C-alpha positions in Angstrom: -21.8 41.4 -6.4 -22.7 38.2 -8.1 -20.8 35.1 -7.2 -20.9 31.9 -9.2 -21.0 28.9 -6.9 -19.3 25.7 -7.8 -21.1 22.5 -7.0 -19.6 20.7 -4.0 -17.3 17.9 -4.8 -16.2 15.0 -2.5 -12.6 14.3 -2.4 -11.5 10.7 -1.7 -8.4 10.6 0.4 -6.2 7.6 -0.6 -2.9 7.0 1.2 0.0 4.7 0.3 1.2 3.3 3.7 4.6 2.5 2.3 5.4 6.1 1.2 3.3 8.5 3.3 4.8 10.5 6.0 3.2 10.8 9.4 1.3 14.1 8.8 -0.5 12.4 5.9 -1.2 9.2 7.8 -2.6 11.2 10.7 -5.5 12.4 8.5 -6.9 8.9 8.4 -9.8 8.0 10.7 -8.7 6.8 14.2 -5.1 7.5 13.3 -3.7 10.4 15.3 -0.2 11.8 15.4 1.2 9.2 17.7 -0.1 6.2 15.8 0.9 7.7 12.5 4.5 8.1 13.8 4.4 4.5 15.0 3.4 3.4 11.4 6.4 5.3 10.0 8.7 3.9 12.6 7.5 0.3 12.0 8.0 0.8 8.2 11.6 2.0 8.9 12.5 -0.8 11.3 10.7 -3.8 9.8 10.5 -2.8 6.1 7.5 -2.0 3.9 4.1 -3.4 4.5 3.4 -6.3 2.2 -0.4 -5.9 2.5 -2.8 -3.8 4.6 -3.1 -6.7 7.1 0.6 -6.1 7.9 -0.5 -2.8 9.6 -1.6 -5.0 12.5 2.1 -5.3 13.5 1.9 -1.6 14.7 1.0 -1.3 18.3 -2.5 0.4 18.5 -3.8 -1.0 15.2 -6.3 -3.8 15.8 -9.0 -5.3 13.5 -11.5 -2.5 14.1 -9.0 0.3 13.3 -7.7 -1.5 10.2 -11.3 -1.9 8.9 -12.0 1.8 9.5 -8.9 3.0 7.6 -8.9 0.3 4.8 -11.2 2.4 2.4 -8.6 5.2 2.6 -5.6 3.1 1.7 -4.2 2.8 -1.8 -3.8 -0.8 -2.9 -0.4 -2.2 -2.4 1.4 -3.9 -5.3 0.5 -7.5 -5.6 -1.4 -7.5 -2.3 -4.7 -7.0 -0.6 -6.9 -9.5 -2.4 -8.8 -10.1 0.9 
């Protein structure tokens, strides 16, 4: 049997924090199930995140965690110029 092999491709995960459900958010580095659920709860209680820095309002997300996940976040409309 001869099998053609496809070259390996890297997929870049990009998540919209204002629309993603917790299972999708839990795929981000340093974000597990509990923290992902807190992000969704914060969004429901306090409204959408205006920029990625707004994620700091979620208990458990500090500067280090935010910087680790930032490359995996989709830009938010009219935000994140920093």
